[in-house]
N, C-alpha and C positions, 0 to 999 in steps of 0.2 A: 372226434377228439381233437381238441384245439391244439395238442402239442404236436400232432403228426403233419399239420399244415394241409395243403391241397392234395387231393388224391389224384394220382396220375394213372391214367387208363392206357397210355401209350407205352412202349417198350422202354426199360430203364436204360441208363447209361447216357452216352453222348447225345442220343436222339430223343431223350425224354421230353425235350422242349416241344416236339411235334403235337399238334392237336390230337386229342383222344379220338377223333372221328377217322383218322387215317388208319386203314387196315394195318395190322401188325406185319403181315408179309411184305407190303409196301414200305413200311418204314425200315425193316430189317434189310431191305434191298438197297437202300439209300447208300450205305457205306461201301459194298461191293461195287455199285455202279461208279461211285466217286473214285474208288481206288482203280478201277478198270480204265477210266478215262485219263487218269492222272499218269499211269504207267503205260498208256498206249500212245505211240508217236514215232516219228521218223527216227530210224536207227536203234529202235527199241523191238519192234516186231517186224521182222523182215519178210516173212512170207506166210503162207496159210498154216504152216506147222506152227510157227510162233504164235498166230492168231488163236489156234485152237488150244495151245498150251496156255496162253493167257486167259482164255475163257475158263479152262479147266481149273486153274488156280484160283480164280476170283469167284466163280460162280457159286460153289459150295458155302460161301460166307452168307448167303441168303438164309440158310438154314442153321446158322451157327448157334442160335439160342434155343432152337427146338431139338436139335440133335448135334450137340457139340462134338461129341467123339466121332460120329460119323463124318461130319464135315471136315474135321481134322484129318481123318483118315484120307479122305478123298484128295484134299489138298496135298498131304504128304505123298500120296501116289503119283499125283500129277507132277510133283516136284522131282520124285525119282526118276520118272520118264524123261523130264526136262534134262535131268543130269546125265541120263544115259544118252541121250541125243546130243548132248553138248551145246544146247541152246540155254544162254544166260538171260534171264529176264527180271526186271525190277519188280514184277508182280509177285515175286518171292515173299514179298512182305505180308502177304495173305496168310502165309504160314504163322507168322508172329501173332496176327490177329486171332487166328483159329486156337493158337496155343493159349493165348490170354482168356479166351472164352472157355476152353477146357479147364483151365485152372480156376476160373471163377464159379463155373456151373457143375462140373462133372465131380464124381467122387475123387477122393484124393489118390487112390491107386492109379486111376486113369490120367490124373494130371501128372504123376510122376513118370508114367509111361510115356505120355506125350512130350514131356520135357526132355526125356533121353532120346526119343526119336528126333526131336529137333536139334539137339546138341550133335547126334550122329550126322545130321544133315549138314550141319555148318562145317564138320570135319571133312566130309566129302566134297562139299562146295570149295573149301579152302584148298583142298589138295588139288582140285582140278583147275580152279580159276585164280588163284592167288598168284601175284607176280613173283618172279624168281627170288628166292630168299625171304619171302614175306609170308610163309605159310603160317607160323606161329601168331604173328600179329593179326592176319586176317582171321585165323580160327578164334583168337581171342576177342577180337571186335565183334564178331558174329555171335559168339557164345554169350558176350555181354548183352547183346541186344535179345537173345532168347530169355536171359535172366531177367532182364528188365520188364519183358512181356509177361513172364510168369509171375513176377512181383506185383504187376499191376493187376493181374487177374486174381491173385491171392487177396490183394487189398480190396477189391471189389467183393469178393466173398465174405470177408470179414465185416465190411460195412453192411452188406445185405442181411448177414446173420444178427448184427447188432440191431438193425432196423426191425427185423423180425421179433427179435427178443423185446425190443421196446414197445411194439405194437401188442405183443402178447401181454406184457406187463400191464399196459394201459387197459387192455380188455379184462384183465383179472382185477385191476382196481376199480374198473367201472362196475363189474359183477359184484364186488364186495360192497361198493357204495349202495348199490340197489339192494342187496341183501340186507345191509344195516338200515336202509330206509324202510324196507318192509318191516323188520323187526322192531323199529322205532314206531312205526304207524301201529302195529299190533299192540305194542305196549301202551301207546296213547289211548288207543280204544278201550283197552282193558281198564286204564285208570278211569275213563269216563264212565264206563259201566260200573266199576267198583264204587267210584265217588257218588254217582247219581242214584243207582238202583239200590245200593246198599243202604243208603240213607233213607230212601222211600221205604223199604221194607223194615227198617228198624223202627221207623215211625208207626207203620202199619202194626207190627208186633206189639209195640207199646200200646197203641190205641186199643188193639184187640184185648190185651190184658186189662186195661181199664174198663172196657165195655162189661166184663163179667161183674164188676163192682159198681157200675153206674146205675143211678137211679132210673127208672122207666121213663121219666120225663126227659133225661138227658141221653137216653140211648140213641134216639134218632139223630141227635147232633153228632155224637161220636161216630155213628155208622156212616154218616155223611162225610165226616172228615176222613174216615178210613177209605171210603170210595174215591174222594178227591185226591189223596195222597197216592192211592194206587194208580190212578188215571195219570197223575203227574210222573210217577216212576215209569210207566209204559211210554209216556211221550219222551222222557230222557233217554230211555232205552232205544227208541226208534231213532232218535237223533243220533246217538252213538253208532248204531248199526248202519245208519245212512251214510256214515263217513267211509264205509266200504265200497260205496258206489262212486265211480268216477263222475258220471253224469246222470241226469235224470230229474223229473220233476221234484219239487219239494214234497215231502211226506204229509199228507193232509191228515186231519183228525179222523180217527176211527169212529165208528158207529157205537154210540154210548159215552162218547166224551163230551163234556160240555164246553167244546170249544166253539167261540163265537167267529163272525165273520172276520176275515183278515188274520185270524190266529196263525202265526208263523211258527210251526212246530220245528224249523230248522235254525231259528235263530238262537245262538248261544245265551245262557244267563249271564248276568253280570252283577255289578255292585248294586244296581237298582233292584235286583230281586232278593236282596238279602233281608229285607223286611218280611217277605212272604215266607222266606226259608226259616227266620226266627219264629214266626207265628206258628209255622208247622211244628217246629221242635217244641214249642211251649205247649202246644196242643197234646203232644205226646207225653207231657208230664215234666219236662225240664223248662223251669222258668228262665226265660232268655231275654236279655237286654241288648239293644243294638245302638251303636253310636258311630256316624259317619261324619268325619271332619273333612272340609275341603270339597273341591268340585270333581265329581267323578266323571264329568263329560269330556275331560282331557286325557282320561286314561285309555289306551288302546283297548279294543274288544277282547284281544287275546289275553291281555293282562287281566281285564275284568273277570273273564272266565276263570282264570287261575285263582284270583281272589276268592270267588264264589266257591270253587271247588275246595280250596283250603278251609274256608270256614264251614262248608257243608261236611267234610271229613271230620274236622274238629268237634262239631256239634254231634256228629253220629257217634264218635267215640265217647263223647260226654254222656250222651243219652245211654250208651251201652254200660258204661262203668261207673258213672256217678250214682250214688244212693238216691232213694226217694227223698223228695224235698230239696235236692241240690239246686243251685242257681248257676247260670252261665252268663258271661258278658262278652260281647264282640265289639272290638274297637278297630275301626278302618280309618286310616289317615291319608288323604290323598294331597300330595304336594308336588310342586314342579319337579319331575325327575325322578321321584320316589313314591311308592305306595307301602304303607307299613300295616300289618295285620296282626291283631293280638286277640287270642281267644282263651278265656279262663273259666274255670268253674271252681266251686267251693266245696266239691265232694271229697270223700276219703281217697287215699292213693289208689293207684291202678291195682287190679286184682282183687278188690274188695267189693265190687259193684255187685250187679244183679247176677244171679246164677244163670249159666248158659249164655252169657254175653260175650264169650271169647270171640275175637275178630280173626280174620284170615292172615294177619301179619303183613299185608300188602299196603295198608293205609298210610303209615308213616313213610315207608319207602316211596310210595307214589307222591306223596306230598313233598318230600325232598326233591324228587325229580321235577316236579312242577315249578318249585321254587328256584331251583337250579337254572332252568330255562330262562329266567328273568334275572340272573346274577345274584339271586337270594340264597341265604343259608338259614335253613329252618332250625329253630331252637324249640325243643319239646321236652318237657320234664315236669316232675311234681313241684308243686309249690309248698313253702314252708307252712307247716300246720295243716296240709291236706289240700287236696285238689290237684289241678293240672293247668299248665299254661303251655300255649303254643304261640310262637312269635316268629314273624319273618318280615324282612325289608326287601320289596322287589325294586328292580330298576327297569321299567317298561321299555326305556330306550335301549336296553342292552340285550333285548332278545335277538336271537339269531334270524 
């Protein structure tokens, strides 16, 4: 995730800059070792008892992140023994470090308990070692140090919680984006299947109806057209289902298809295949004329596929709903930065066409989604005097 920056494998806090290959125990021992050396010196630790107390105060800090309450308890016990023996050591600062760790990592109840223990320790220390008449000032100063340590720990807790929440939010956003991507892909495949297979089946149904009225001499031609249309529908379906595969070889022609050498079943159709599409529709009984203005070579393949599918769905609807003898006209204009598509038919208004030709209701919705992907708004509605018109202007350069 770009927002989170580099991932740190070492311990957090002041030592987070250490390389991730350093063992965590070694990294956690760096601060106690430094504190031990800084507070160890002439006049500070006078004898073996002082050295032992010095070690007892500092050593538990090595485990402060893994067991903060236990480390604080050990240091507090060592400090109490030190107080009973009357040995004053600067290594008492280890108690502040342990308190900050408890506040940052332990439950709130433990943090409050540790804070009260530390305050009680400051009162005992001030009562025993404060100069004459300076008890309140010494106790206040040490209590302020305790409060500062607790505040630093609380701030670390808040920052860690905010970071965890941010990471959780980023993960939720990532999961949501992945879910939406899957849904969009499913919708895209559904549109491909609807636009291609539905058109092919509509043509096959129309040809099959015509076969019953065809002359024996024309029956073989109609039958061949049905077989050709069915094979093309199967090819389009294999292409759409192939989108479900991440990798793999191209889907080759099945046995029984008239695919010649080099036939690429995975290449998407475009503006160049509109002529064959119109011939297929006309063979099914809808007289169709095509006009293409401009150079289609400069239109991206994705935009050409959208144009092909828009025309295909429009002709499928016209074939379903327009009456016998209707005519359709397809106009495609390719200009720099824009492609316009217009499909019209002169049949009666919708709902008065062939019996049993009702669609699934997904056609226009899918067409609008395809147009919107290229910044277009689909206009579809009845023409004055009868018929239907579909118009859209696409911006190939505005695709996401």
